[in-house]
C-alpha positions in Angstrom: 115.5 147.5 113.7 116.9 144.5 115.5 119.3 145.2 118.3 121.2 142.0 117.9 122.6 140.2 114.8 121.1 136.8 114.1 122.6 133.6 112.9 121.3 130.0 112.8 122.9 128.7 115.9 123.0 125.0 116.9 120.5 122.4 118.0 122.7 121.4 120.9 122.8 122.0 123.8 119.2 122.8 124.6 118.4 125.9 126.5 120.3 129.2 126.5 124.1 128.8 126.2 126.4 131.7 126.6 129.8 132.1 124.9 132.1 135.0 124.2 130.1 136.3 121.2 126.5 135.9 122.4 123.8 133.3 123.3 122.6 130.2 121.5 118.9 129.4 122.1 117.5 125.9 121.4 114.0 124.6 122.2 112.4 121.2 121.5 108.9 121.0 119.9 107.9 118.3 117.6 104.5 119.7 116.6 104.9 123.5 116.6 104.4 125.3 113.4 106.3 128.4 114.4 108.4 129.5 117.4 109.2 133.1 118.6 111.9 134.1 121.0 111.0 137.1 123.1 113.5 139.3 125.0 112.5 141.4 128.1 114.0 144.0 130.3 115.9 143.0 133.4 112.8 142.9 135.6 110.8 140.9 133.0 108.1 143.5 132.9 108.5 144.9 129.4 109.0 143.0 126.1 111.8 144.6 124.1 112.2 142.5 121.0 111.1 139.3 119.5 112.7 137.0 116.9 111.2 134.3 114.8 113.2 131.1 115.0 113.4 129.6 111.5 115.9 126.8 112.0 114.5 123.4 113.0 116.8 120.4 113.1 115.2 117.1 114.3 112.5 118.9 116.2 114.9 121.3 117.8 114.3 125.0 117.1 117.4 127.1 117.4 118.8 130.6 116.9 121.9 132.5 117.9 121.9 136.1 119.0 125.2 137.9 118.8 125.8 140.4 121.6 123.3 138.9 124.1 124.9 138.4 127.5 124.2 136.5 130.8 121.4 138.1 132.6 119.2 138.5 129.6 115.5 137.8 130.4 113.5 135.8 127.8 110.6 133.6 127.0 109.0 131.8 124.1 105.7 132.0 122.1 104.9 128.8 120.3 102.4 128.7 117.4 100.3 125.8 116.2 96.8 124.4 116.3 94.7 124.6 119.4 92.7 121.4 119.3 92.5 119.9 122.7 90.6 116.8 121.5 93.7 116.0 119.4 96.1 116.7 122.3 97.2 120.0 120.7 97.2 123.1 123.0 99.3 125.7 121.2 98.5 129.3 122.1 100.9 132.1 121.1 99.2 134.5 123.5 100.9 132.5 126.3 104.5 133.4 127.1 106.3 130.2 128.0 109.3 129.3 130.1 112.3 127.6 128.6 112.3 124.1 130.1 116.1 124.4 130.4 116.1 127.8 132.1 118.6 127.8 135.0 117.0 130.8 136.7 113.7 132.6 136.7 112.7 136.2 137.3 109.3 137.6 138.2 106.3 136.1 140.1 103.4 134.0 138.9 100.2 136.1 139.3 97.1 133.9 139.4 95.1 135.6 136.6 92.9 134.1 133.9 95.5 135.1 131.4 97.8 132.2 132.4 95.3 129.7 131.1 95.3 128.6 127.5 91.6 128.6 127.5 88.9 131.0 128.4 88.1 130.1 132.0 84.8 132.0 131.9 83.6 129.9 128.9 81.1 127.1 129.6 83.2 125.0 127.2 86.2 125.4 129.5 89.4 124.1 127.9 87.7 123.6 124.5 87.6 127.4 124.2 90.6 129.6 123.3 92.1 132.5 125.3 93.5 135.5 123.5 94.7 137.3 126.6 98.5 137.9 126.7 99.9 136.1 129.7 103.3 137.8 129.7 102.5 140.3 132.5 101.5 137.5 134.8 104.2 134.8 134.4 107.8 134.4 135.4 110.4 134.6 132.7 113.6 132.7 132.0 117.1 134.2 132.6 120.3 133.5 130.7 123.0 132.4 133.2 126.7 132.0 132.7 127.3 129.1 135.2 130.6 130.4 136.5 131.3 129.8 140.2 134.5 129.3 142.2 134.0 126.0 143.9 137.5 126.3 145.6 138.2 122.6 145.5 134.8 121.5 146.7 134.6 117.7 147.2 131.7 115.5 148.1 132.0 113.5 151.3 130.9 110.5 149.2 129.6 108.3 151.9 128.4 104.8 150.9 124.8 104.0 151.7 126.1 101.7 154.4 127.6 104.7 156.2 124.7 107.0 155.6 122.1 108.5 157.9 119.7 110.7 156.0 118.0 113.8 157.5 114.8 114.9 155.5 113.8 118.5 155.9 112.0 121.4 154.2 114.3 124.3 153.1 112.0 127.1 154.3 110.5 125.5 157.4 113.8 124.6 159.0 115.1 128.2 159.4 112.0 130.3 159.2 112.0 130.8 163.0 115.7 130.2 163.7 116.9 133.0 166.0 120.5 132.9 164.7 119.4 133.5 161.1 119.0 137.1 159.9 115.4 137.9 158.9 116.2 138.4 155.2 117.8 134.9 155.0 115.2 132.9 157.0 113.6 130.2 155.0 116.2 130.5 152.2 119.4 128.8 151.0 121.5 131.5 152.6 119.7 130.9 155.9 120.3 127.2 155.8 124.0 127.9 155.2 124.2 129.8 158.5 127.0 128.3 160.6 124.8 127.8 163.7 122.2 125.9 161.5 124.9 123.7 160.0 126.6 123.1 163.3 123.4 121.5 164.7 123.2 119.2 161.7 126.9 118.3 161.8 126.8 117.7 165.6 123.8 115.5 165.2 125.9 113.2 163.1 123.8 112.7 160.1 125.7 112.2 156.8 123.2 113.7 154.3 120.4 116.3 154.2 117.5 115.4 151.9 115.7 118.6 150.9 112.0 118.5 149.9 111.7 119.9 146.4 113.7 123.0 145.6 113.0 123.1 141.9 110.9 126.1 141.1 107.3 125.2 141.9 103.8 126.7 142.2 100.8 125.9 144.3 97.9 123.7 143.2 95.1 126.3 143.2 94.3 125.3 139.6 93.1 121.9 140.9 89.4 121.5 141.8 89.0 121.2 145.6 92.4 122.7 146.5 92.2 126.1 148.1 95.7 126.5 149.4 99.2 126.5 147.9 101.5 123.5 148.0 104.1 124.4 150.7 106.0 121.2 150.2 106.9 122.0 146.6 105.6 118.9 144.8 104.3 121.1 141.9 107.6 121.7 139.9 107.3 123.7 136.7 111.1 124.0 136.1 113.6 121.2 136.5 116.7 123.4 136.4 115.9 126.6 138.1 115.8 126.7 141.9 112.7 128.1 143.7 112.9 131.9 143.6 111.5 132.2 147.2 114.5 130.3 148.5 116.9 133.0 147.1 117.7 135.9 149.4 119.3 137.7 146.4 118.9 137.1 142.6 121.8 134.7 142.4 121.6 131.0 142.1 125.1 131.0 143.6 123.4 131.0 147.0 122.6 127.3 146.4 126.1 126.5 145.3 127.5 128.2 148.3 125.2 126.2 150.6 126.4 122.9 149.0 130.0 123.9 149.3 129.6 124.8 153.0 127.7 121.5 153.7 130.4 119.5 152.0 133.1 121.2 154.0 131.3 120.0 157.1 131.0 116.4 155.8 127.3 116.6 154.9 126.0 115.4 151.6 123.1 117.2 149.8 120.2 115.1 148.4 117.3 116.5 146.4 113.7 115.3 146.4 112.9 115.6 142.7 109.5 115.5 141.0 109.8 114.4 137.4 106.5 112.4 137.4 104.2 115.4 136.8 104.4 119.2 136.6 102.7 122.2 138.2 100.6 122.6 135.0 98.3 119.9 136.3 95.4 118.5 134.2 93.5 119.9 131.2 92.1 122.8 133.4 95.6 123.8 134.6 97.6 126.8 133.4 99.8 127.0 130.3 103.2 128.0 131.5 105.7 125.8 129.7 105.4 122.2 128.5 101.7 122.3 127.7 102.2 125.3 125.4 105.5 124.0 123.8 104.3 120.6 122.9 101.5 119.1 125.0 101.3 115.7 123.3 105.0 115.1 123.6 105.5 116.2 127.2 102.5 114.5 128.8 100.9 111.1 128.6 97.5 111.6 126.9 94.4 109.5 127.3 94.4 107.4 124.1 90.6 107.3 124.1 90.2 111.1 124.3 93.4 113.1 123.9 91.7 116.1 125.5 92.4 114.4 128.8 95.6 112.9 130.4 96.7 109.6 131.7 97.5 110.2 135.4 99.3 107.7 137.6 100.3 110.5 140.0 97.0 111.9 141.3 98.3 115.3 140.3 96.7 115.8 136.9 98.9 114.4 134.2 101.9 112.0 134.0 105.1 113.4 132.5 105.9 111.4 129.4 109.4 109.9 129.8 108.5 107.5 127.0 109.3 110.4 124.7 113.0 110.5 124.0 113.2 114.3 124.1 111.4 114.4 127.5 113.6 111.7 128.8 116.6 113.7 127.6 115.2 116.7 129.6 115.1 114.7 132.8 118.5 113.2 132.3 120.0 116.6 131.4 118.4 118.0 134.6 119.9 115.3 136.8 123.3 115.7 135.3 123.1 119.5 135.7 122.4 119.2 139.4 125.3 116.8 139.9 127.9 118.5 137.6 127.0 122.2 138.0 125.4 122.3 141.5 127.4 119.4 143.0 124.5 117.6 144.7 125.1 114.1 145.9 122.0 112.2 145.0 118.2 112.2 144.5 115.0 110.9 145.9 112.5 110.3 143.1 108.9 111.2 144.0 106.4 108.6 142.7 109.2 106.8 140.9 107.1 104.1 139.2 105.6 106.8 137.0 109.0 107.4 135.5 109.3 103.7 134.7 106.0 103.1 132.9 105.8 101.6 129.4 102.3 101.7 127.9 101.0 102.5 131.4 102.7 99.5 133.1 105.7 99.6 135.4 108.7 98.0 133.6 112.3 97.4 134.4 112.9 97.5 130.7 112.0 101.2 130.5 114.1 104.0 128.9 114.5 105.9 132.2 116.1 103.0 134.1 118.3 102.1 131.2 119.4 105.7 130.8 120.2 106.2 134.4 122.1 102.9 134.8 124.4 103.6 131.9 125.1 107.2 132.8 128.6 107.6 134.2 127.6 110.8 136.1 124.6 109.4 137.8 126.3 106.1 138.7 128.4 108.1 141.2 125.5 109.5 143.2 122.7 108.1 145.4 119.5 107.1 143.7 116.5 106.6 146.0 113.0 105.7 144.8 109.7 106.4 146.3 108.5 103.0 144.9 104.8 103.6 144.5 102.3 105.7 142.6 98.5 105.4 142.2 98.6 103.9 138.7 98.0 100.3 137.7 100.4 98.0 139.7 101.8 101.1 141.2 103.2 99.5 144.4 106.7 98.4 143.5 108.6 98.2 146.8 111.6 96.0 146.2 111.2 96.0 142.4 113.9 98.5 141.5 117.3 97.3 140.1 120.7 97.1 141.8 122.2 100.5 142.5 118.9 101.9 143.7 117.7 102.3 147.3 114.0 102.5 148.1 111.7 103.9 150.7 110.4 101.0 152.8 106.9 101.7 154.0 106.7 98.1 155.4 109.4 99.0 157.8 107.6 102.2 158.8 104.3 100.4 159.5 105.5 97.5 161.5 107.7 99.6 163.7 104.7 101.8 164.4 102.5 98.9 165.2 105.1 97.2 167.4 105.6 100.3 169.6 101.9 100.9 169.6 101.6 97.6 171.4 99.8 95.7 168.6 99.8 91.9 168.6 101.4 89.6 165.9 104.1 92.1 165.0 107.3 90.4 166.2 108.1 88.1 163.3 107.8 90.9 160.7 109.7 93.3 162.9 112.6 90.9 162.9 112.7 90.9 159.1 112.6 94.7 159.0 115.3 95.0 161.7 117.6 92.8 159.6 117.3 94.8 156.4 114.1 93.3 154.9 115.8 90.6 153.0 112.4 89.2 151.9 112.0 92.4 149.9 115.4 93.4 148.8 117.7 90.4 148.8 117.7 89.6 145.1 119.9 90.5 142.1 122.9 91.0 144.4 121.3 94.1 146.0 122.9 95.5 149.2 121.4 95.5 152.7 121.4 99.3 152.5 118.8 99.2 149.7 116.1 99.6 152.3 115.6 103.2 153.3 114.2 102.7 156.8 112.0 105.3 158.2 109.3 105.7 160.9 108.2 109.1 159.9 108.5 111.3 156.7 107.2 114.7 155.6 104.0 112.9 154.6 102.1 111.5 157.7 102.4 112.0 161.4 105.7 113.1 162.7 107.2 111.4 165.7 105.6 113.7 168.4 102.2 113.2 166.8 102.6 109.5 166.4 102.5 109.1 170.2 100.1 112.0 170.8 97.1 111.4 168.5 94.9 108.5 167.6 93.5 110.2 164.5 94.4 113.0 162.1 93.4 116.6 162.7 93.7 118.2 159.3 90.8 120.7 159.5 93.1 123.7 158.9 93.9 122.3 155.4 90.4 123.3 154.4 89.3 119.9 153.2 87.0 118.9 156.0 89.6 116.5 157.4 89.1 114.2 154.3 92.8 114.5 153.2 95.6 112.5 154.7 95.8 108.9 155.4 93.7 107.1 158.1 96.3 104.4 158.4 98.6 106.0 161.0 99.2 103.1 163.4 99.5 105.7 166.1 98.5 105.7 169.8 98.0 108.8 171.9 99.1 107.2 175.2 95.7 107.9 176.8 94.8 111.5 175.9 94.3 113.0 172.4 96.7 115.9 171.8 98.5 118.1 174.2 98.4 117.3 177.9 100.2 118.1 181.1 99.7 114.6 182.5 103.2 113.6 183.5 102.5 109.9 183.2 101.2 110.2 179.7 104.1 112.5 178.7 106.5 110.0 180.2 105.0 107.2 178.1 105.2 109.4 175.0 108.9 110.1 175.4 109.6 106.5 176.2 108.0 105.4 173.0 109.6 108.1 170.9 113.0 107.2 172.2 112.3 103.5 171.6 111.3 104.2 168.0 114.4 106.3 167.4 116.5 103.5 168.9 114.8 101.0 166.7 115.4 103.1 163.6 119.1 103.7 164.2 119.8 100.1 165.4 118.2 98.5 162.3 120.0 97.3 159.3 119.4 99.3 156.1 119.7 103.0 155.6 118.0 105.1 158.3 116.1 108.4 157.5 115.1 110.9 160.1 112.8 113.8 159.7 114.0 117.2 160.9 112.4 118.1 164.1 111.8 114.6 165.3 115.0 114.9 167.3 113.3 117.6 169.3 109.8 116.0 169.4 108.5 119.0 167.3 104.7 118.9 167.1 102.5 119.2 164.0 99.3 119.4 166.2 97.8 116.3 164.7 98.1 117.3 161.0 99.2 114.3 159.0 99.1 116.1 155.7 100.6 119.6 156.2 101.3 120.0 152.5 99.8 123.5 152.6 100.8 124.7 156.0 103.5 127.4 155.6 103.3 128.3 159.3 104.0 127.2 162.8 102.5 123.7 162.1 105.5 122.9 159.9 108.2 125.4 161.0 110.6 124.3 163.6 110.0 126.5 166.7 113.6 126.7 167.8 113.0 129.2 170.7 110.2 127.2 172.1 112.3 124.0 172.6 112.6 122.9 176.2 115.4 121.2 178.1 113.5 117.9 177.6 113.5 118.5 173.8 117.2 119.1 173.8 117.8 115.9 175.9 116.0 114.0 173.2 118.3 115.5 170.6 121.3 114.5 172.6 120.0 111.0 172.7 119.6 110.9 168.9 123.1 112.2 168.6 124.3 109.3 170.8 122.5 106.7 168.8 123.9 108.1 165.5 127.4 108.1 166.9 127.1 104.5 168.1 125.7 103.5 164.7 128.5 105.2 162.7 131.2 103.8 164.9 129.9 100.2 165.0 131.4 98.2 162.2 128.3 95.9 162.0 126.2 98.7 160.5 128.6 99.1 157.6 127.6 95.6 156.5 127.0 95.3 152.8 125.4 91.9 152.4 122.3 90.4 154.0 122.4 88.1 156.9 121.9 84.4 156.2 121.7 83.0 159.7 124.7 80.7 159.2 127.7 80.2 161.4 130.6 82.5 160.7 133.0 81.5 163.5 133.0 78.8 166.2 129.3 78.1 165.5 128.5 81.8 166.0 125.8 82.9 163.6 125.9 86.2 161.8 122.6 87.0 163.5 120.7 85.2 166.2 117.2 85.9 167.6 116.4 85.4 171.3 113.3 85.2 173.5 113.1 86.5 177.0 114.4 83.2 178.4 117.8 83.8 176.7 117.1 81.0 174.2 117.0 81.1 170.5 113.6 81.9 169.1 111.6 78.7 168.2 108.9 78.3 165.7 106.4 78.5 168.5 108.0 81.8 169.6 107.7 83.3 166.2 104.1 82.3 165.9 103.1 83.6 169.3 100.9 86.7 168.5 101.0 87.8 172.1 104.8 88.3 172.1 105.9 91.9 172.4 109.6 91.3 173.0 112.5 90.4 170.8 116.3 90.4 170.9 119.0 90.0 168.3 122.7 89.4 168.6 125.3 90.0 165.9 129.0 89.3 165.9 131.7 91.5 164.5 135.4 92.1 165.1 135.6 90.1 168.3 132.5 91.7 169.8 128.8 90.8 170.1 126.1 93.5 169.9 122.9 92.4 171.6 119.7 94.5 171.3 116.5 94.0 173.3 113.1 95.4 172.4 110.3 95.4 175.0 107.0 96.8 173.8 105.0 95.6 176.8 103.1 97.9 179.1 105.1 96.6 182.0 108.7 95.7 182.9 109.8 92.2 182.0 112.5 89.9 183.4 114.9 88.9 180.7 117.6 86.2 180.9 120.7 87.3 179.1 121.9 84.8 176.5 125.0 82.9 177.4 127.2 84.8 175.0 130.9 85.6 175.0 131.9 82.9 177.6 130.4 84.9 180.5 132.3 88.0 179.5 131.2 91.4 180.8 128.2 93.0 179.1 128.5 96.8 178.7 125.3 98.8 178.4 125.5 101.2 175.5 121.9 102.3 175.1 118.9 102.4 177.5 116.1 104.2 175.6 113.9 104.5 178.7 116.7 105.9 181.0 115.0 103.6 183.7 117.2 100.5 183.6 118.2 99.9 187.2 120.4 96.8 187.0 124.2 97.1 187.2 125.6 98.6 184.0 128.0 95.7 183.7 126.6 92.2 183.7 127.4 88.7 182.5 125.7 86.2 180.2 123.0 84.2 182.0 122.1 87.0 184.4 118.4 87.9 184.7 117.7 91.6 184.2 114.5 93.7 184.6 113.9 95.4 181.3 111.7 98.6 181.5 108.5 98.8 179.6 108.6 100.5 176.2 112.3 100.3 176.0 115.3 99.3 173.9 118.6 98.1 175.4 121.8 97.7 173.5 124.8 95.9 175.0 128.3 95.3 173.8 130.1 92.1 174.8 133.8 91.4 174.0 134.4 87.8 173.2 
């Protein structure tokens, strides 16, 4: 006999919705023949009851259970044909997560039962598995959504004001001595006052977390032997990762957001809507594949057994389907409205914008986002490339979007490596990359400038290794890019040679100075302010260990001096009105024949065509004018000191030195235009001149 009374319920909203009388369950599937709702005990270990859902309105299966409350554990079994060659992979033996589940319970156990096919069969996915997966998979949990935000308010910085700090939730606090053991690597640990004080004191405006949506590793992929520590294998777009919860409450994340907002720090999420953890045709059946494979994924039109994949991760998520697009939009709104996050970085964003396999600005995703009043109030950042046809789309996104700028990354690395023929492009990148982003009235902050990211060498390794050292990943050092534009300063890896160490710190400080004195929106990677090493691994996606964890107690006085220097740079940037500039430079006079930006050579003269075309040049300077002040920045990537004649700026007013990245500048700290100064090798100098 059924424990709960049943009624038809409603097709909207999707997911499990609690009210005073019970819970409404609604699930999309366009091709299912039958759907069953299964209820479990609190631990998710024992199935208690199941209910056939008979109501289907416009492909939404729905049922209402009177008396069900928040905390109820559930899952679905979806019936239909198993014909992989037709793109149909229904299997009622596989218990499926609700795509709209806000919380999960239970662990994924890597067992052959989680696959929709018989993994021991020579036919592989063409075979059928009749092993029940329920004992081996996480289940969905009904949540109420109530939380006392106590007047929480986003700091709401503009991109022009922003300094982004990219970090991994777990790795940041896993070794932090001030965080209790039970909270290390979790939302509660990141909310620790000592942890947040460091971030607040550093001066960054936003923390961008690597994926926190519930994820799994990629052991189902051929050639991968380790889990994905980074989290780019999402299988739920609403539920937070269980390992990041110290308790069973998603309020931990809300509390973290509230505490960060109270300290003036925004929360950005790296989100992965381009693929899921189910992978390709040989992956597990956990959710979308079993609910409606041909709707949720882009299939290969020539053989629907296989998938179209512009991600390199097995199968592209099908945002061309209106129900799948709705899922993504509902997820984004949920994280803004219910979890109070301040923006998103979209992994492999061109995949979300494909129409018939080609990137298109006339796609449903961009249209939906740009008309959404909730999402128009938050930051939208694209990783503007994937591996599909015409996948490199840097600069192609519409107004309102910012984009990771890998061209900035590469030229800054090459310049401070000492390469030739870099000065002209460096100037463009320093000035906001107008050649890429200055169209359709886009802002100068559209360029997310970065020298390092989670993917690739971090700052310490960029000056310590000529080549990658990824052997510990178990892929014979084949993984990870070979285009690092790095230089080890004379010795590969760790050394106690003081001259080499001095060179490394000089170049790290110079690159940090370049990043924070460039126009656009800067992004730092957590740990770079301490010169945290990754031991030559430029693809530590599977390294849940000391390679990626910040070793707080191992930091030296020199590491903390570097952190203080970064803090100083961020403070200067945030206080200087020039870096709040919205529009691009045009090189035209703005006052008394003073240009908005001027470029100088080492003779104190404006750069000529011959100067720009001089491939041997490793020096550059710019001046900008704002609010009765000039700001002049010098860059010297030579191996030696160089004499530099200060431009005759400000009617021979006093030049005040604000930044010396090398800490070796020996001239007087106050100079006048026309003076000749000796600029240290591998250094950046910033002066302020009152007109």
